[in-house]
N, C-alpha and C positions, 0 to 999 in steps of 0.2 A: 338183539339182532345177530345173525350169524357172523357178519363181517366185523362186529365189535369184539366177539369172543374167539374167533378163529385164531389159532396160534401162528399167524403168518409172520414171517420175519420182516415184512415191509421192504422198502427199497433201500438197501444198503449198497455200497459200492462193491458188490461181489456178484459174479455171474450166476452162481447157484441161487442166491436170494432173488435176483431179478427174474430168473426163469420160473420160480415158484409163484411169484407175485404176478407175472404176466399170465400164467395159467389161471390164476384166480380172476384176473380181469376178463379173460376169455369167458369164464363161467358167468360173471356179472353181465357181460354183453349178451350172452345167450339168454339169461334170465330176463333181461330187459326186453327181449324180443318175444317172450311168452305172452299168451293171451290171458294173463291173470294179474290183477292189480297188486296183490300182496307180493308176488314174485318181482314185479317191476319196482315196487317200492323198496324191497330189499336190495335189488340191484342198484338203484339210485343211491341208497344209503352207502353201500360198499364203494361205489364209484366216488361218492362225496368224501368218504374217508381217505381214499387214495389221491384225492386232489392235491394234497400237500406234498406228494412225492413228485417233484418237478419233472423227472425224466419221462413220465407217462401222462402228464397233464394234457398235451394235445390229443392223445388217444382218448382220454376220458371225456374231454369236452366234445369230441366228435361223436362218441357213442351216445352221449346224452342228447346232443342236438339232433341226431338222426332219428331218435325215438320220441322226442318231445311232442311233435305235432299230433300224434294219435293218443295222447294221454288224457285222462280226465283232468278237469281244471285243477283239482287239488294236487294231483300228481305232477302236473305241469309246473305248478308253483314249487313243489318240492324239488323238481328237476332243476329249476333255476337256482335254488339254494344249494343243491348238490354240486352243480357246476362251479359254484364259488367255494365249495368245501365247507358249507354251513349246514351240517346235518346233525340231528339230535339222536 
């Protein structure tokens, strides 16, 4: 998965790191809105990985919840796992 291998600095207490990671979350949110299940699954995976970075957790939860109603049942289940940070 892209979000597993992307060399993102994650959320450290540094403004430059936060800016890069917030831009990545923007991309994940845009992918979650695409009409393609593989893109949405990738976005859910990336958002699930970011769940552990507390400063953005409310934004991640909101993004997942906003898109979950229109997902296939399998992706809706994955969205629930991603919301809790449990992605494989």
